[in-house]
MDAnalysis code that builds the backbone (N, CA, C; Angstrom):
import MDAnalysis as mda
import numpy as np

u = mda.Universe.empty(642, n_residues=214, atom_resindex=np.repeat(np.arange(214), 3), trajectory=True)
u.add_TopologyAttr("name", ["N", "CA", "C"] * 214)
u.add_TopologyAttr("resid", np.arange(1, 215))
u.add_TopologyAttr("resname", ["MET", "SER", "HIS", "VAL", "PHE", "ILE", "ARG", "LYS", "VAL", "ILE", "LYS", "ILE", "PHE", "VAL", "ILE", "GLY", "ILE", "ALA", "GLY", "ARG", "THR", "GLY", "SER", "GLY", "LYS", "SER", "THR", "ALA", "ALA", "GLY", "TYR", "LEU", "GLN", "SER", "CYS", "LEU", "LYS", "ASP", "SER", "LEU", "LEU", "ILE", "ASP", "ALA", "ASP", "LYS", "ILE", "ALA", "LYS", "GLU", "ILE", "TYR", "PHE", "SER", "ASP", "ARG", "SER", "ALA", "ARG", "GLU", "GLN", "VAL", "LYS", "THR", "CYS", "PHE", "GLY", "ASP", "PHE", "VAL", "LEU", "LYS", "ALA", "ASP", "GLY", "GLN", "ILE", "ASP", "TYR", "ARG", "LYS", "LEU", "GLY", "LYS", "LEU", "VAL", "PHE", "SER", "SER", "LYS", "GLU", "LYS", "LEU", "CYS", "ARG", "LEU", "ASN", "ASP", "ILE", "MET", "LEU", "PRO", "ARG", "ILE", "GLU", "SER", "ALA", "ILE", "ARG", "GLU", "LYS", "SER", "GLY", "LEU", "ASN", "LYS", "ASP", "LYS", "LYS", "TYR", "LEU", "ILE", "VAL", "ASP", "ALA", "ALA", "ILE", "LEU", "PHE", "ASN", "ALA", "GLY", "ILE", "TYR", "LYS", "ILE", "CYS", "ASP", "TYR", "ILE", "ILE", "TRP", "VAL", "ARG", "ALA", "GLY", "ARG", "LYS", "ARG", "ARG", "GLN", "GLU", "MET", "LEU", "ALA", "ALA", "LYS", "SER", "GLY", "LEU", "THR", "THR", "ASP", "GLU", "ILE", "MET", "LEU", "ARG", "ILE", "GLU", "GLY", "GLN", "MET", "VAL", "LYS", "ARG", "ILE", "PRO", "SER", "ARG", "ILE", "ASP", "PHE", "LEU", "LEU", "ASP", "ASN", "ASN", "GLY", "THR", "ILE", "GLU", "GLU", "MET", "GLN", "ASN", "LYS", "ILE", "LYS", "GLY", "ILE", "ALA", "THR", "LEU", "ILE", "GLY", "LYS", "ALA", "VAL", "ASN", "ASN", "LYS", "SER", "MET"])
u.atoms.positions = np.array([
    [17.604, 192.772, 38.918],
    [16.903, 192.207, 39.932],
    [17.632, 191.020, 40.529],
    [17.785, 190.917, 41.775],
    [18.592, 189.973, 42.490],
    [17.635, 188.840, 43.045],
    [18.155, 187.632, 42.849],
    [17.349, 186.542, 43.212],
    [17.862, 185.898, 44.451],
    [17.127, 185.693, 45.483],
    [17.626, 185.062, 46.714],
    [17.153, 183.580, 46.940],
    [17.985, 182.744, 46.937],
    [17.618, 181.298, 47.073],
    [17.698, 180.919, 48.439],
    [16.508, 180.219, 48.989],
    [16.397, 179.963, 50.350],
    [16.505, 178.466, 50.374],
    [17.662, 177.845, 50.943],
    [17.792, 176.328, 51.234],
    [16.987, 175.980, 52.196],
    [16.191, 174.906, 52.023],
    [15.364, 174.321, 52.970],
    [16.093, 173.306, 53.711],
    [16.039, 173.529, 55.089],
    [16.917, 172.595, 55.885],
    [15.903, 171.482, 56.216],
    [16.368, 170.195, 55.917],
    [15.475, 168.996, 56.349],
    [16.144, 168.406, 57.465],
    [15.234, 168.055, 58.273],
    [15.588, 167.497, 59.577],
    [15.413, 165.912, 59.253],
    [16.577, 165.274, 59.817],
    [16.428, 163.787, 59.835],
    [16.009, 163.358, 61.259],
    [15.094, 162.454, 61.196],
    [14.500, 161.858, 62.528],
    [15.161, 160.567, 62.839],
    [15.531, 160.545, 64.070],
    [16.286, 159.398, 64.409],
    [15.547, 158.558, 65.380],
    [15.469, 157.431, 64.964],
    [14.545, 156.339, 65.772],
    [15.435, 155.319, 66.313],
    [15.574, 155.178, 67.618],
    [16.335, 154.191, 68.117],
    [15.669, 152.939, 68.544],
    [16.039, 151.810, 68.339],
    [15.291, 150.526, 68.651],
    [16.420, 149.671, 69.691],
    [16.038, 149.590, 70.741],
    [16.839, 148.771, 71.652],
    [16.162, 147.524, 72.291],
    [16.922, 146.596, 73.153],
    [16.195, 145.651, 73.733],
    [17.414, 144.689, 74.124],
    [17.032, 143.532, 74.879],
    [18.005, 142.585, 75.201],
    [18.259, 141.709, 74.180],
    [19.445, 140.993, 74.314],
    [19.818, 139.996, 73.259],
    [18.706, 138.876, 72.990],
    [18.425, 138.597, 71.784],
    [17.375, 137.785, 71.466],
    [15.910, 138.221, 71.401],
    [15.698, 139.325, 71.883],
    [14.424, 140.051, 71.795],
    [13.673, 140.189, 70.480],
    [14.485, 140.189, 69.475],
    [13.890, 140.366, 68.045],
    [13.848, 141.780, 67.521],
    [14.828, 142.631, 68.154],
    [14.965, 144.077, 67.919],
    [15.372, 144.245, 66.529],
    [16.365, 143.514, 66.066],
    [16.873, 143.583, 64.691],
    [15.798, 143.238, 63.725],
    [15.034, 142.251, 63.896],
    [13.870, 142.000, 63.120],
    [12.921, 143.183, 62.846],
    [12.698, 143.652, 64.200],
    [11.678, 144.679, 64.126],
    [12.301, 146.011, 63.555],
    [13.675, 146.117, 63.582],
    [14.254, 147.310, 63.004],
    [14.146, 147.136, 61.446],
    [14.307, 145.950, 61.003],
    [14.415, 145.701, 59.441],
    [12.878, 146.130, 58.879],
    [11.886, 145.511, 59.821],
    [10.650, 145.664, 59.229],
    [10.278, 147.201, 59.281],
    [10.801, 147.888, 60.355],
    [10.432, 149.346, 60.439],
    [10.872, 150.048, 59.215],
    [12.167, 149.729, 58.806],
    [12.747, 150.335, 57.567],
    [11.764, 150.241, 56.378],
    [11.281, 149.021, 56.341],
    [10.348, 148.726, 54.997],
    [9.075, 149.532, 55.190],
    [8.736, 149.975, 56.578],
    [7.338, 150.695, 56.527],
    [7.588, 152.167, 56.386],
    [8.824, 152.796, 56.725],
    [9.157, 154.019, 56.463],
    [9.837, 154.358, 55.190],
    [9.237, 155.018, 54.399],
    [10.062, 155.465, 53.132],
    [11.114, 156.361, 53.388],
    [12.331, 156.185, 52.640],
    [13.352, 157.231, 52.656],
    [14.014, 157.098, 54.014],
    [14.186, 155.892, 54.517],
    [14.946, 155.576, 55.823],
    [16.120, 154.796, 55.617],
    [17.093, 155.044, 56.437],
    [18.426, 154.282, 56.599],
    [18.419, 153.498, 57.971],
    [18.966, 152.292, 57.618],
    [19.093, 151.444, 58.929],
    [20.547, 151.266, 59.307],
    [20.927, 151.605, 60.620],
    [22.308, 151.504, 61.056],
    [22.246, 150.371, 62.201],
    [23.044, 149.365, 61.944],
    [23.329, 148.263, 62.869],
    [24.400, 148.433, 63.828],
    [24.210, 148.780, 64.891],
    [25.282, 148.927, 65.945],
    [26.390, 147.579, 66.014],
    [25.840, 146.460, 65.833],
    [26.642, 145.327, 65.843],
    [27.581, 145.328, 64.710],
    [27.018, 145.636, 63.590],
    [27.848, 145.634, 62.366],
    [28.922, 146.684, 62.466],
    [28.508, 147.933, 63.014],
    [29.371, 148.947, 63.233],
    [30.528, 148.418, 64.098],
    [30.426, 147.725, 65.254],
    [31.455, 147.322, 66.040],
    [32.280, 146.315, 65.395],
    [31.786, 145.544, 64.660],
    [32.720, 144.531, 63.795],
    [33.463, 145.302, 62.920],
    [32.959, 146.334, 62.180],
    [33.763, 147.197, 61.257],
    [34.924, 147.938, 62.073],
    [34.749, 148.323, 63.292],
    [35.604, 148.917, 64.135],
    [36.820, 147.937, 64.346],
    [36.328, 146.770, 64.958],
    [37.266, 145.628, 65.278],
    [38.127, 145.238, 64.044],
    [37.613, 145.433, 62.857],
    [38.356, 145.057, 61.590],
    [39.207, 146.156, 61.244],
    [38.908, 147.475, 61.311],
    [39.575, 148.542, 60.657],
    [40.389, 149.376, 61.745],
    [40.069, 149.247, 62.873],
    [40.684, 150.188, 63.906],
    [41.691, 149.312, 64.712],
    [42.886, 149.580, 64.284],
    [44.081, 148.680, 64.879],
    [44.110, 149.123, 66.392],
    [44.030, 150.367, 66.776],
    [44.163, 150.818, 68.128],
    [43.124, 150.081, 69.002],
    [41.861, 149.897, 68.570],
    [40.851, 149.189, 69.369],
    [41.298, 147.730, 69.561],
    [41.846, 147.012, 68.410],
    [42.270, 145.777, 68.628],
    [43.402, 145.625, 69.757],
    [44.463, 146.700, 69.464],
    [45.502, 146.605, 70.499],
    [45.020, 146.721, 71.933],
    [43.956, 147.620, 72.121],
    [43.516, 147.604, 73.488],
    [42.795, 146.527, 73.933],
    [42.048, 145.690, 73.090],
    [41.275, 144.673, 73.380],
    [42.347, 143.675, 73.843],
    [43.618, 143.336, 72.972],
    [44.625, 142.559, 73.315],
    [45.255, 142.727, 74.496],
    [45.545, 144.082, 74.800],
    [46.262, 144.283, 76.110],
    [45.311, 144.029, 77.489],
    [43.972, 144.127, 77.156],
    [43.096, 143.831, 78.185],
    [42.989, 142.359, 78.423],
    [42.599, 141.719, 77.268],
    [42.372, 140.330, 77.444],
    [43.373, 139.296, 76.982],
    [44.420, 139.696, 76.370],
    [45.569, 138.835, 75.817],
    [45.168, 138.119, 74.441],
    [46.238, 137.528, 73.961],
    [46.408, 136.983, 72.553],
    [45.161, 136.055, 72.329],
    [44.544, 135.497, 73.445],
    [43.588, 134.456, 73.524],
    [42.225, 134.892, 72.542],
    [41.997, 136.156, 72.580],
    [40.836, 136.482, 71.778],
    [41.181, 137.002, 70.487],
    [42.345, 136.844, 70.044],
    [42.816, 137.110, 68.499],
    [42.879, 135.707, 67.767],
    [42.413, 135.895, 66.371],
    [42.719, 134.912, 65.505],
    [44.109, 134.877, 65.071],
    [44.413, 133.868, 64.235],
    [45.884, 133.937, 63.668],
    [46.221, 135.131, 62.949],
    [45.208, 135.787, 62.216],
    [45.490, 136.842, 61.409],
    [45.464, 138.083, 62.014],
    [45.382, 138.006, 63.597],
    [45.213, 139.295, 64.252],
    [43.868, 139.867, 64.322],
    [42.923, 139.313, 63.808],
    [41.706, 139.942, 64.020],
    [40.943, 139.380, 65.017],
    [39.818, 139.919, 65.624],
    [39.058, 139.414, 66.839],
    [38.304, 138.145, 66.621],
    [38.534, 137.198, 67.504],
    [37.749, 136.209, 67.579],
    [36.538, 136.402, 68.456],
    [35.350, 136.609, 67.747],
    [34.179, 137.128, 68.487],
    [33.665, 136.178, 69.457],
    [33.755, 134.839, 69.124],
    [33.076, 133.803, 69.930],
    [33.947, 133.757, 71.175],
    [35.221, 133.679, 71.128],
    [36.122, 133.536, 72.292],
    [35.880, 134.951, 73.189],
    [35.858, 135.944, 72.526],
    [35.709, 137.357, 73.215],
    [34.425, 137.228, 73.956],
    [33.283, 136.774, 73.191],
    [32.049, 136.933, 73.815],
    [32.012, 135.885, 75.162],
    [32.530, 134.799, 74.983],
    [32.593, 133.768, 76.215],
    [33.182, 134.316, 77.417],
    [34.332, 135.213, 77.201],
    [35.192, 135.690, 78.038],
    [34.448, 136.996, 78.868],
    [33.959, 137.829, 78.099],
    [33.209, 139.044, 78.528],
    [31.872, 138.829, 79.120],
    [31.147, 137.985, 78.680],
    [29.752, 137.653, 79.228],
    [29.804, 136.604, 80.424],
    [30.979, 136.259, 80.859],
    [31.206, 135.528, 82.125],
    [31.467, 136.432, 83.289],
    [31.942, 137.748, 82.999],
    [32.380, 138.578, 83.926],
    [32.089, 139.879, 83.787],
    [31.284, 140.499, 84.519],
    [30.806, 141.917, 84.480],
    [31.949, 142.979, 84.379],
    [32.940, 142.736, 85.184],
    [34.079, 143.455, 85.201],
    [34.677, 143.367, 83.783],
    [34.986, 142.330, 82.987],
    [35.555, 142.187, 81.857],
    [34.624, 142.869, 80.836],
    [33.194, 142.727, 81.045],
    [32.367, 143.375, 79.962],
    [32.471, 144.778, 80.127],
    [32.509, 145.429, 81.327],
    [32.616, 146.807, 81.619],
    [34.013, 147.325, 80.891],
    [35.186, 146.502, 80.927],
    [36.307, 146.868, 80.267],
    [36.279, 147.089, 78.998],
    [35.559, 145.990, 78.235],
    [35.430, 146.062, 76.767],
    [34.290, 147.157, 76.497],
    [33.455, 147.528, 77.145],
    [32.536, 148.679, 76.886],
    [33.264, 150.063, 76.769],
    [34.323, 149.986, 77.950],
    [35.075, 151.344, 77.904],
    [35.763, 151.523, 76.562],
    [36.241, 150.487, 76.084],
    [37.095, 150.495, 74.711],
    [36.228, 150.897, 73.613],
    [34.916, 150.064, 73.495],
    [34.136, 150.145, 72.336],
    [32.976, 151.222, 72.313],
    [32.402, 151.424, 73.379],
    [31.145, 152.111, 73.354],
    [31.492, 153.586, 72.804],
    [32.507, 154.390, 73.103],
    [32.622, 155.574, 72.637],
    [32.958, 155.588, 71.111],
    [33.657, 154.564, 70.596],
    [33.861, 154.380, 69.299],
    [32.689, 154.109, 68.480],
    [31.799, 153.253, 69.049],
    [30.491, 152.945, 68.243],
    [29.677, 154.224, 68.313],
    [29.600, 154.855, 69.560],
    [28.729, 156.260, 69.475],
    [29.396, 157.242, 68.408],
    [30.449, 157.346, 68.360],
    [31.189, 158.252, 67.529],
    [30.935, 158.006, 65.936],
    [30.968, 156.563, 65.759],
    [30.617, 156.196, 64.280],
    [29.255, 156.436, 64.025],
    [28.264, 156.199, 64.837],
    [26.978, 156.186, 64.510],
    [26.547, 157.742, 64.545],
    [27.047, 158.608, 65.178],
    [26.925, 160.143, 65.179],
    [27.527, 160.547, 63.766],
    [28.549, 160.120, 63.377],
    [29.095, 160.288, 62.020],
    [28.284, 159.916, 60.842],
    [27.693, 158.739, 60.974],
    [26.824, 158.355, 59.863],
    [25.526, 159.036, 59.724],
    [25.068, 159.514, 61.153],
    [23.843, 160.349, 61.270],
    [24.203, 161.596, 60.470],
    [25.364, 162.237, 60.462],
    [25.675, 163.511, 60.017],
    [25.925, 163.492, 58.548],
    [26.255, 162.353, 57.986],
    [26.564, 162.080, 56.489],
    [25.251, 161.688, 55.810],
    [24.270, 161.303, 56.516],
    [22.892, 160.951, 55.795],
    [21.788, 161.935, 55.847],
    [22.016, 163.289, 55.974],
    [21.130, 164.218, 55.972],
    [19.963, 164.280, 54.943],
    [20.267, 163.596, 53.947],
    [19.447, 163.416, 52.807],
    [18.236, 162.492, 53.068],
    [18.390, 161.670, 54.062],
    [17.358, 160.635, 54.468],
    [16.209, 161.365, 55.378],
    [15.140, 161.021, 55.557],
    [14.008, 161.416, 56.507],
    [14.296, 160.722, 57.575],
    [14.517, 159.506, 57.703],
    [14.556, 158.755, 59.041],
    [15.895, 157.876, 58.928],
    [16.525, 157.911, 60.413],
    [17.531, 157.170, 60.493],
    [17.253, 156.191, 61.626],
    [17.207, 154.965, 61.443],
    [16.940, 153.762, 62.437],
    [18.124, 153.267, 62.930],
    [18.331, 153.339, 64.189],
    [19.452, 152.903, 64.877],
    [19.136, 151.501, 65.722],
    [19.571, 150.436, 65.291],
    [19.511, 149.274, 65.885],
    [20.710, 149.037, 66.879],
    [20.260, 149.225, 68.108],
    [21.476, 149.180, 69.122],
    [21.006, 148.655, 70.487],
    [21.547, 147.660, 70.981],
    [21.244, 147.128, 72.362],
    [22.000, 148.116, 73.271],
    [22.880, 148.526, 72.833],
    [23.573, 149.539, 73.694],
    [23.120, 151.085, 73.484],
    [22.033, 151.102, 73.021],
    [21.399, 152.441, 72.771],
    [21.702, 153.563, 74.097],
    [21.248, 153.024, 75.261],
    [21.393, 153.765, 76.446],
    [22.856, 153.822, 77.048],
    [23.286, 152.660, 76.941],
    [24.740, 152.363, 77.460],
    [25.716, 153.489, 76.782],
    [25.533, 153.713, 75.581],
    [26.602, 154.363, 74.820],
    [26.085, 155.890, 74.555],
    [25.119, 156.323, 75.132],
    [24.402, 157.522, 74.948],
    [23.898, 157.970, 73.710],
    [23.643, 156.968, 72.891],
    [23.129, 157.162, 71.516],
    [21.746, 157.584, 71.618],
    [21.009, 157.312, 72.759],
    [19.608, 157.761, 72.869],
    [19.474, 159.372, 72.937],
    [20.519, 160.047, 73.170],
    [20.540, 161.417, 73.240],
    [20.237, 161.892, 71.812],
    [20.722, 161.496, 70.669],
    [20.293, 161.895, 69.427],
    [19.064, 161.304, 68.707],
    [18.130, 160.528, 69.689],
    [17.038, 159.788, 69.122],
    [15.811, 160.947, 69.381],
    [14.929, 160.855, 68.378],
    [13.617, 161.451, 68.347],
    [12.580, 160.689, 68.968],
    [12.646, 159.391, 68.709],
    [11.819, 158.286, 69.155],
    [12.543, 156.969, 69.504],
    [12.244, 156.310, 70.531],
    [12.859, 155.112, 70.893],
    [11.798, 154.002, 71.151],
    [12.023, 152.990, 70.568],
    [11.202, 151.733, 70.535],
    [12.009, 150.643, 71.474],
    [11.452, 150.224, 72.583],
    [12.041, 149.091, 73.307],
    [11.350, 147.671, 72.982],
    [11.996, 146.747, 72.444],
    [11.523, 145.584, 72.064],
    [11.800, 144.519, 73.327],
    [10.741, 143.829, 73.831],
    [10.909, 142.772, 74.965],
    [10.241, 141.501, 74.679],
    [10.985, 140.522, 75.152],
    [10.516, 139.225, 74.862],
    [10.789, 138.350, 76.119],
    [10.184, 137.317, 76.541],
    [10.383, 136.381, 77.618],
    [11.614, 135.606, 77.490],
    [12.366, 135.203, 78.434],
    [13.439, 134.665, 78.490],
    [13.453, 133.246, 77.434],
    [12.355, 132.610, 77.626],
    [12.300, 131.353, 76.670],
    [12.282, 131.662, 75.372],
    [11.575, 132.706, 74.872],
    [11.431, 133.261, 73.783],
    [12.747, 133.846, 73.169],
    [13.475, 134.476, 73.958],
    [14.714, 134.934, 73.646],
    [15.822, 133.744, 73.271],
    [15.785, 132.732, 74.246],
    [16.593, 131.684, 73.956],
    [16.343, 130.959, 72.607],
    [15.146, 130.727, 72.191],
    [14.464, 130.073, 71.062],
    [14.965, 130.957, 69.732],
    [14.862, 132.278, 69.928],
    [15.267, 133.210, 68.769],
    [16.783, 133.165, 68.609],
    [17.638, 133.095, 69.716],
    [19.044, 133.147, 69.554],
    [19.550, 131.747, 69.021],
    [18.666, 130.731, 69.467],
    [19.207, 129.251, 68.973],
    [18.912, 129.127, 67.482],
    [17.871, 129.849, 67.054],
    [17.530, 129.793, 65.729],
    [18.477, 130.563, 64.618],
    [19.054, 131.664, 65.205],
    [19.924, 132.462, 64.165],
    [21.354, 132.636, 64.538],
    [21.630, 132.172, 65.785],
    [23.148, 132.621, 66.196],
    [24.157, 131.602, 65.841],
    [23.733, 130.099, 66.052],
    [24.626, 129.172, 65.856],
    [25.418, 128.832, 67.310],
    [24.995, 129.439, 68.234],
    [25.714, 129.420, 69.506],
    [25.196, 128.085, 70.321],
    [25.906, 127.559, 71.060],
    [25.476, 126.408, 71.954],
    [24.605, 126.971, 73.108],
    [23.815, 126.013, 73.723],
    [22.806, 126.441, 74.846],
    [23.635, 127.087, 75.832],
    [24.772, 126.635, 76.170],
    [25.613, 127.121, 77.294],
    [25.977, 128.700, 76.874],
    [26.412, 128.823, 75.716],
    [26.901, 130.224, 75.303],
    [25.416, 131.136, 75.123],
    [24.397, 130.703, 74.858],
    [23.261, 131.702, 74.758],
    [22.867, 131.861, 76.097],
    [23.030, 131.040, 77.236],
    [22.552, 131.347, 78.513],
    [23.753, 132.256, 79.075],
    [24.777, 132.114, 78.641],
    [25.771, 133.187, 79.294],
    [25.537, 134.583, 78.653],
    [25.247, 134.648, 77.385],
    [24.905, 136.010, 76.849],
    [23.720, 136.519, 77.475],
    [22.530, 135.802, 77.769],
    [21.434, 136.206, 78.368],
    [21.749, 136.769, 79.719],
    [22.494, 135.957, 80.444],
    [22.486, 136.319, 81.747],
    [23.761, 137.541, 82.035],
    [24.618, 137.313, 81.083],
    [25.716, 138.273, 81.314],
    [25.647, 139.796, 80.610],
    [24.713, 139.856, 79.648],
    [24.680, 141.096, 79.168],
    [24.030, 142.082, 80.005],
    [24.788, 143.300, 79.884],
    [24.218, 144.425, 80.721],
    [23.743, 145.480, 79.867],
    [22.361, 145.533, 79.752],
    [21.849, 146.474, 78.850],
    [21.030, 147.527, 79.854],
    [21.432, 148.966, 79.599],
    [20.971, 149.825, 80.376],
    [19.572, 150.391, 79.786],
    [18.499, 150.877, 80.542],
    [17.397, 151.038, 80.098],
    [16.995, 152.384, 80.866],
    [16.454, 153.316, 80.153],
    [15.773, 154.492, 80.805],
    [14.458, 154.793, 80.346],
    [13.508, 154.208, 81.052],
    [12.140, 154.068, 81.003],
    [11.436, 155.382, 80.459],
    [11.832, 156.579, 81.123],
    [11.359, 157.915, 80.577],
    [11.619, 158.288, 79.215],
    [12.596, 157.652, 78.793],
    [13.044, 157.906, 77.216],
    [12.392, 157.004, 76.315],
    [11.737, 155.961, 76.614],
    [11.137, 154.932, 75.729],
    [9.806, 155.472, 75.370],
    [9.486, 155.737, 74.055],
    [8.209, 156.124, 73.365],
    [7.271, 155.026, 73.195],
    [7.738, 153.925, 72.714],
    [7.061, 152.697, 72.290],
    [7.540, 151.385, 72.912],
    [6.709, 150.613, 73.647],
    [7.099, 149.425, 74.230],
    [6.569, 148.333, 73.340],
    [7.257, 147.467, 72.803],
    [6.811, 146.444, 71.701],
    [7.041, 145.128, 72.349],
    [5.990, 144.454, 72.577],
    [5.992, 143.018, 73.079],
    [6.234, 142.139, 71.991],
    [7.170, 141.357, 72.069],
    [7.498, 140.485, 70.927],
    [7.443, 138.813, 71.544],
    [6.298, 138.617, 72.055],
    [6.072, 137.205, 72.677],
    [5.173, 136.346, 71.722],
    [4.565, 137.072, 70.669],
    [3.620, 136.421, 69.901],
    [4.344, 135.957, 68.504],
    [3.470, 135.912, 67.500],
    [3.797, 135.560, 66.073],
    [4.568, 136.624, 65.350],
    [5.413, 136.340, 64.261],
    [5.872, 137.269, 63.540],
    [5.028, 138.251, 62.917],
    [3.765, 137.784, 62.508],
    [2.778, 138.544, 61.973],
    [2.205, 139.680, 62.973],
    [2.077, 139.088, 64.181],
    [1.638, 140.146, 65.302],
    [2.703, 141.209, 65.617],
    [4.177, 140.896, 65.593],
    [4.933, 141.913, 65.533],
    [5.000, 142.970, 64.471],
    [4.879, 142.458, 63.110],
    [4.814, 143.203, 62.093],
    [3.618, 144.225, 61.993],
    [2.515, 143.791, 62.630],
    [1.454, 144.704, 62.753],
    [1.666, 145.711, 63.732],
    [2.320, 145.472, 64.928],
    [2.646, 146.237, 65.897],
    [3.722, 147.440, 65.471],
    [4.666, 146.924, 64.551],
    [5.508, 147.927, 64.028],
    [4.741, 148.725, 62.945],
    [3.991, 148.080, 62.162],
    [3.128, 149.142, 61.341],
    [2.330, 150.098, 62.034],
    [1.836, 149.804, 63.047],
    [1.210, 150.779, 64.056],
    [2.035, 151.939, 64.433],
    [3.236, 151.397, 64.958],
    [4.316, 152.438, 65.466],
    [4.829, 153.421, 64.213],
    [4.953, 152.703, 63.168],
    [5.384, 153.523, 61.955],
    [4.283, 154.646, 61.412],
    [3.081, 154.330, 61.635],
    [2.087, 155.300, 61.227],
    [2.164, 156.306, 62.210],
    [2.115, 155.958, 63.621],
    [2.136, 157.193, 64.644],
    [3.435, 158.008, 64.346],
    [4.510, 157.480, 64.105],
    [5.755, 158.360, 64.090],
    [5.513, 159.165, 62.672],
    [5.102, 158.530, 61.664],
    [4.856, 159.199, 60.462],
    [3.986, 160.514, 60.691],
    [2.784, 160.184, 61.350],
    [1.928, 161.367, 61.634],
    [2.609, 162.394, 62.517],
    [3.389, 161.964, 63.491],
    [3.975, 162.966, 64.357],
    [5.103, 163.734, 63.630],
    [5.831, 163.144, 62.700],
    [6.815, 163.861, 62.007],
    [6.238, 164.806, 61.050],
    [4.938, 164.337, 60.367],
    [4.539, 165.243, 59.460],
    [3.786, 166.509, 60.045],
    [3.349, 166.422, 61.259],
    [2.809, 167.425, 62.040],
    [4.084, 168.346, 62.524],
    [5.086, 167.759, 62.915],
    [6.144, 168.623, 63.070],
    [6.799, 169.708, 61.981],
    [6.654, 168.888, 60.671],
    [7.139, 169.347, 59.563],
    [6.271, 170.363, 58.990],
    [5.088, 170.569, 59.332],
    [4.154, 171.558, 58.893],
    [4.466, 173.060, 59.337],
])
């Protein structure tokens, strides 16, 4: 008697969390991970730093575009100097995006492919739409907050000066495709209010995923 073994294919559900700088999307992403069992959180900002550190060709392209000014003595990227430069010029920010966005998208797609054992993959990325990462997402959450709130949150966690914070808020170019956004999370209230909203979103996603899996 022969035995036939059928391997069950498990789909990983990708949840993208996007929003402008200082909106609280990373806090929301971390809390969402705690609400959804068997989930992995990918931070696009951390991936960018990994690329800057390990990808010599990326550093060389940045150096060619912006000069030695944006490099530290050890040859690594000085993020603060680079930030001041690119957030003061849309043209320079576009040039940096041309270098980094394809690399970030590729890295996130690779991590997605390597973690098929997880049920949920949460992608925290302001550049979710800019880089085309939204195309692999099953659900997308957009986190929004008023300018004053964003200034306060950046001041509390970033260590940037007031001028640097305003430069980032005004200079950041974050693309948004409203038709692809499933959940709009307003983050102008308390942390408890934000957490309750995330719990509600997690419950809705969990129910939808379970229905799709049946």
